[in-house]
Each structure stands twice: as structure tokens, then as C-alpha cells.
TIMAR-649411 format. One record per residue (C-alpha): x, y negated, z negated. Coordinates in steps of 0.001 Angstrom, whole numbers, plus 500000, padded with zeros to 6 digits. Last residue first. Example, Ala and Ser with C-alpha at 12.3 -4.5 7.8 and 13.67 -1.06 7.14 Angstrom:
// TIMAR-649411
513670501060492860 512300504500492200 
// end
This chain:
// TIMAR-649411
293588097902688139 296879099666686565 299196100369689657 300563104215689180 303759104794691009 305412107088693062 308726105985694834 309494106640698579 313660106535699045 313315110657699071 311032110101701757 307447111335701300 306540114881702904 307440118045700677 307667117520697260 305884114484696964 302798115176699742 302093118737698193 301961117115694453 299958114361695288 297335116616697005 297337118887694201 296552116584692067 293722115361694188 292348112207694422 288558111120693036 289578110614689762 287413107534689547 289766105549691147 292946107512691665 294031105036694256 296062105222697492 299035103869699407 301069106145701069 304807105700703339 306014108176705541 309183108483707212 309901110143710385 313005112201710650 311791115038713158 311210116993710411 309242114588708670 306733114565711605 306668117929712478 305637118924708821 302833116156709180 301542117792711773 301634121352710099 300051119688707198 297350117811708121 294323120242707766 295557120393704461 295420116970703758 291900117170703906 290807119779701506 293676118624699296 291841115339699094 293195112074699137 291712108815697630 290691105511698902 293298105603701904 296093103338703421 298549105278705202 302018103765706897 303502106594709251 306153105664710675 308465107485713282 304919108494715553 304432110829717830 303740113996715818 301349112021713426 299543110601716202 298240114053717594 297174115278714463 295316112296713631 294028112243717037 292950115979716611 290652114853713417 289393111444714887 287821113794717389 287468111890720771 283696110798721609 281102112766723430 280244114673720552 279884111621718581 281714111129715515 281918107657715724 285265106719716055 286546103141716917 289312102593718953 292122099774718401 294316098865721465 297824099596722579 297926103432721866 295234103910723923 292657107088722813 293287110341724079 296610110765721719 299839111585723315 301621115667723192 304059116098725987 303926119711727465 306258122232726225 309339122903728053 310086125522725437 313957124907725251 313679121205725988 310890120388724083 312768121976721372 315745119158721500 318992119890721549 319968117366724566 316576117027726852 316353113677724462 312615112074724656 311303108898726403 307133108498727056 304640107235728801 305687104170730879 303272102907732676 303648102412736740 302626099954739692 305478100208741774 305169096347742282 307631096316738751 306256093362736413 307969090568736320 308908090000732463 312552090356732712 313022087786735460 311005084883733998 313110085778730571 316521085423732529 315242082379734290 313475079727731480 310268080926729913 308686077386729837 309898076836733448 308989079934734061 305455079949733104 303794079402736361 305565082386737572 303630084997735028 300758084111736621 301790084493740020 303465087927738846 299702088880737420 298283088292740779 301181090466742375 300181093549739943 296230092984740815 297330093221744866 299534095841744143 297221098034742249 293970097448744845 296923098373747703 295445101774748586 291688100977747275 291374098537749234 291264094680748167 288314092399747361 286992093929744360 289945094514742805 291062090684743373 287881089493741687 288575092080738591 291706090871738592 290615087148738453 288231088281735814 290460090294733429 293243087392733907 290284084667732240 289782086725729636 293261087641728799 293837083588729402 290967082912726141 292763085184723987 296339083719724665 294699080222724054 293130081580720827 295756083631719306 298652080536720304 295610078065718906 296065079169715419 299440078082714303 298667074734715820 295261073792714395 292721073651717209 290865069907716281 287276070369714983 284018070739716912 280320070851715470 277087069969717258 274002068282715495 271533068874718003 268185066364718927 269773063371718043 272810063971720221 270756065009722826 272668067984724608 274136067407728286 277527066601727111 277501070072725171 276888072238728799 279348069794730232 281745070499727476 281345073996728014 281550074154731567 285260072477731579 286314074796729103 285895074015724645 287107077041722973 284852079181721550 284521080134717606 280583079264717745 277545079416715016 274096079416716125 272130077506718766 271532079048722390 273105076649725127 
// end
């Protein structure tokens, strides 16, 4: 094994590698799983094992049945948890074998989408995963992603060091759509080095923050 610090669950192969190390030569550190921390670590480990299994299933299956084969593998895994989940929850969590992903639900009644038959706006980056924006030309623009995220959200919590009107104005149109649709906006920022523009704060207070929102100065 490579020397260094680890945060690795001990499985069979890891235990074998540890056992092969001379305790007179290596200082080997282990600790018991914490009951609260165990859920996160174990679920992450199972996710990694499942990805490996699905990769094998994909490689061994023809393209036209690859999705179905992977879904059935997942359902077999879920089936092993039936005794823990209970009959009702087990049935609810079984994956549908049609192999579809729900992408949106919007009302057709009293909706501008129905009148204009507009295309549904979606961010280019996954909703369920974190994304890192580096500014590379081959990657999605952070500004465009923010604009798309705003108009598709029902609540926004912003935590920013400061607010400049030059940046805020690029999002005003999307914020107007967001608040017009009943979206709730909450912002936490600072006045450090007087970097935040008063004009930006006034614009937000006048048009975008909810009536229940309060503007408070928190001392350093």
C-alpha cells in the first residue's frame, strides 16, 4: 500500500493488504465507524461498487438492451433491502423498466408556456451533481448557467462576498421572471471594504426580495 493518510472503508482486499504489512515497520491507523458518519461513508462505498457492476453489465450487453439490463441490476440490489425497507417502500422504489428520466412538470393552464409553446429551459450542467466552472471555452458559461438556474428555481439562497451592480444587471431579467412566478429570494452578503454597491442593494430591495425579507447589518 502507498504511504499517506486514508479515509477508506476496510473491505476484504484492503484487510489483506494491511495484514501483509510488517507492524514493526509501518504505523497503521484504524478507527471504528461512527454511527452517524457510517451512513454517508457506506452509501458512498455502495455507490462506487454499483457503478463498477453497472459498467460490467453495460460492457456485456448489446446496446439495445443495455439500459434495461442496468435497471434490472439496480432492482436486484434494491430487492436485497426489501426486508429493511418494508413491502410498501420497496415497491415504490423499484425502478420502472421503461428507462426514463423525469425532466419537468409544468401546468398547461394559465401558463405563458402553453400560449407561446416555448421550449423548456434547462441548465446544461446536471441538477443533481455539483459542477466546477473553470472558464474554459469548451465548458458551459457560468453566467448562462446562473440565468437558467434562476428561471427554473422556486427558491434561491445566495451567499456572496459582495454584490456589484455591473454583475447584478446581467441577471435582472431572469430575477424578474423568477419573482413573477412566486419564487423566493434570500441573499447573505457583506459590506466589507465597501465593495457592495448601494445601487445593487436598492434594486434588490425594491423589486426582488420577498416582503417578509429583512435587510439587516450584521457587525463583524
